[in-house]
C-alpha positions in Angstrom: -4.9 -20.8 -26.0 -6.1 -24.3 -26.6 -4.9 -27.8 -25.4 -3.1 -28.1 -28.7 -0.3 -25.9 -27.3 0.6 -28.4 -24.5 -0.1 -31.4 -26.8 2.6 -30.1 -29.1 5.0 -29.1 -26.3 4.5 -25.4 -26.7 5.3 -23.6 -23.4 3.1 -20.6 -22.5 3.9 -17.6 -20.3 1.8 -14.6 -19.3 2.6 -11.0 -18.6 -0.7 -10.6 -16.7 1.3 -10.3 -13.4 3.1 -7.3 -14.8 -0.2 -5.7 -16.0 -1.6 -6.3 -12.5 0.6 -3.6 -11.0 -0.9 -0.5 -12.6 -4.4 -1.8 -12.1 -3.7 -2.4 -8.4 -2.2 1.1 -8.1 -5.3 2.7 -9.6 -7.4 0.6 -7.2 -5.4 1.7 -4.2 -5.9 5.4 -5.1 -9.7 4.7 -5.6 -9.9 3.0 -2.2 -8.2 5.8 -0.3 -10.2 8.4 -2.1 -13.4 6.5 -1.4 -12.6 6.4 2.3 -12.4 10.2 2.4 -15.6 10.5 0.3 -13.5 12.6 -2.1 -15.7 12.3 -5.2 -19.1 13.4 -3.7 -17.3 16.1 -1.6 -15.5 17.5 -4.6 -18.8 17.8 -6.6 -20.5 19.5 -3.6 -17.6 21.9 -3.1 -17.7 22.9 -6.8 -21.5 23.5 -6.5 -21.5 25.3 -3.1 -18.5 27.7 -3.7 -18.9 28.9 -0.1 -17.8 28.1 3.4 -19.3 24.9 4.7 -18.9 22.6 7.7 -17.1 19.8 5.9 -16.0 18.1 9.1 -19.6 17.6 10.1 -20.7 16.5 6.7 -17.8 14.0 6.4 -18.2 12.7 9.9 -17.9 8.9 9.8 -15.6 8.9 6.8 -11.8 8.4 6.7 -9.4 5.5 6.4 -8.9 4.4 10.0 -10.2 0.9 10.6 -12.4 1.2 7.6 -13.5 -2.1 6.1 -12.5 -2.9 2.5 -13.8 -5.9 0.6 -11.7 -7.5 -2.2 -13.7 -9.8 -4.5 -11.2 -12.2 -6.1 -7.7 -13.1 -5.0 -6.4 -12.8 -8.6 -3.0 -11.4 -9.4 -4.5 -7.9 -9.1 -6.6 -8.7 -6.0 -3.5 -10.0 -4.2 -1.5 -7.0 -5.2 -4.2 -4.7 -4.0 -4.2 -6.5 -0.6 -0.4 -6.2 -0.5 -0.6 -2.4 -1.2 -3.2 -2.0 1.6 -0.9 -3.4 4.3 0.7 -0.1 5.4 -2.8 1.4 6.0 -5.0 1.0 9.1 -7.7 -0.8 7.1 -9.6 -4.1 7.8 -9.5 -6.2 4.6 -12.1 -8.9 3.8 -11.6 -11.4 0.9 -14.1 -13.4 -1.1 -12.6 -16.1 -3.3 -13.9 -19.7 -3.5 -10.4 -21.0 -4.3 -8.7 -19.5 -1.2 -9.1 -21.0 2.3 -9.1 -19.0 5.5 -5.4 -19.8 6.2 -4.3 -18.6 2.8 -6.4 -15.4 3.1 -4.9 -14.7 6.5 -1.4 -15.1 5.1 -2.3 -12.6 2.4 -3.5 -10.2 5.1 -7.3 -10.5 4.8 -10.2 -12.3 6.4 -12.0 -14.8 4.3 -15.8 -14.3 4.2 -18.7 -15.1 1.9 -19.6 -12.7 -0.8 -22.9 -11.5 0.8 -21.1 -10.9 4.2 -18.3 -9.0 2.4 -20.8 -6.7 0.7 -22.7 -6.1 4.0 -19.6 -5.4 6.1 -17.4 -3.4 3.7 -17.6 0.3 3.1 -15.6 -0.1 -0.1 -15.9 -3.2 -2.4 -13.4 -3.7 -5.2 -13.9 -6.4 -7.8 -11.0 -8.3 -9.2 -12.4 -11.6 -10.5 -11.9 -12.9 -14.0 -14.7 -12.7 -16.7 -16.1 -16.2 -16.9 -19.6 -17.6 -17.3 -19.6 -18.3 -13.6 -18.8 -14.7 -12.7 -21.3 -12.9 -14.8 -23.3 -10.6 -12.6 -21.4 -11.8 -9.6 -22.4 -8.5 -8.0 -26.2 -8.5 -8.5 -29.2 -7.0 -6.9 -28.9 -8.9 -3.7 -25.3 -8.0 -3.1 -25.9 -4.4 -3.9 -28.9 -4.3 -1.5 -26.7 -5.7 1.2 -24.2 -2.8 0.9 -24.6 0.0 3.5 -25.6 3.5 2.4 -22.6 5.4 1.1 -20.6 2.3 0.1 -18.3 2.7 -2.9 -18.1 -0.1 -5.5 -14.9 -0.2 -7.6 -14.7 -2.2 -10.8 -11.5 -2.6 -12.7 -12.1 -6.1 -13.9 -14.9 -6.4 -16.5 -18.3 -4.8 -16.7 -20.1 -8.1 -16.9 -19.2 -8.9 -13.3 -21.7 -6.3 -12.1 -25.4 -6.3 -12.9 -25.5 -2.7 -14.2 -29.3 -2.7 -14.5 -29.4 -3.3 -10.7 -26.5 -0.9 -10.0 -27.9 2.1 -11.9 -30.9 2.7 -9.6 -28.7 2.6 -6.5 -26.4 5.2 -8.1 -29.1 7.5 -9.4 -30.7 7.5 -5.9 -27.3 8.4 -4.4 -27.3 5.5 -2.0 -24.1 4.0 -3.4 -21.0 5.5 -5.0 -19.0 3.9 -7.8 -15.6 4.0 -9.5 -16.0 2.2 -12.8 -13.1 1.7 -15.2 -15.1 -0.9 -17.1 -18.8 -1.1 -17.9 -21.2 -3.3 -19.9 -21.4 -2.3 -22.7 -18.1 -0.6 -23.0 -18.5 2.3 -24.0 -21.8 3.2 -22.2 -24.5 4.6 -24.5 -24.5 8.4 -24.8 -27.6 8.8 -22.6 -26.2 6.8 -19.7 -26.5 8.5 -16.4 -23.0 7.2 -15.5 -21.5 10.2 -17.4 -23.2 12.8 -15.2 -23.8 11.4 -11.8 -21.7 13.2 -9.1 -21.2 10.0 -7.1 -19.7 8.1 -10.0 -16.1 8.3 -11.3 -16.2 6.8 -14.8 -12.9 6.2 -16.6 -12.3 4.7 -20.1 -10.6 1.4 -19.2 -7.3 3.0 -18.3 -6.4 1.2 -15.1 -4.3 -1.3 -16.9 -1.0 -0.7 -18.6 -0.8 2.4 -20.9 1.8 4.8 -22.0 5.2 4.1 -20.4 3.7 1.2 -18.5 3.6 -0.8 -21.7 7.4 -1.1 -21.5 7.0 -3.1 -18.3 5.1 -5.7 -20.3 7.8 -5.8 -23.0 10.6 -6.1 -20.4 8.7 -8.9 -18.7 8.3 -10.8 -22.0 12.0 -10.4 -22.9 13.0 -11.6 -19.4 10.8 -14.7 -20.0 12.5 -15.4 -23.3 15.9 -15.0 -21.7 14.9 -17.6 -19.0 13.7 -20.0 -21.7 17.0 -19.5 -23.6 18.9 -20.4 -20.4 16.9 -23.5 -19.9 15.1 -22.0 -16.9 11.3 -22.3 -16.2 9.1 -19.3 -16.9 8.6 -16.9 -14.0 4.9 -16.8 -14.8 3.9 -20.0 -16.7 0.4 -20.8 -17.9 -0.8 -24.4 -17.4 -3.9 -26.1 -18.7 -5.4 -26.0 -15.2 -5.0 -22.2 -15.1 -7.3 -21.8 -18.1 -10.5 -22.6 -16.2 -9.8 -19.6 -13.9 -8.3 -17.1 -16.4 -10.1 -14.4 -18.2 
């Protein structure tokens, strides 16, 4: 999309809000599983194949008053926060375009990025891919995360410095749920494929299968609104472009 659209009177709408729904659902599942330490526990269970004191090993895990950090109040980030409301979780938010009052209305506490990484036991990234967000989660942010923290990325691989992340994952200090990587697909020799503390999925959090019909339905509804002389439900404006992926 270029300024020529608006110069020529072309109206633009986006179905990104409809696509945000399955991404947020994937993220919710990942957050709740991370709180229970499901991924590492499942790998250990498969390896041990014997009785074990799981309550002792998983002491300190769970989803009661656990701190979850959301990086980016995008359509997806906001939907994730909304889905987290029924749960007894403390939600932090980093977004330079959202003030403390707006964050509180969403159901989160606004904090700086480094503070979010230090306080959260699960960090989920939902910012757009822009030059300013490249390696937004870098070595300093990863080092600030407590041992056992789970990092979730359903945005774009470039937002995380993978060269800094890999040593943390190989050492087992951090866990990760990665639906996107840089590059995408990871090279065949990447440790991401085999690490027991990493859930690697092939960019499937967004709309697929029957979920594609939601996007088509939304587009058709926008056309119907236009035909009736109504404004788009999800218009795109020139100002939006600076913050859109």
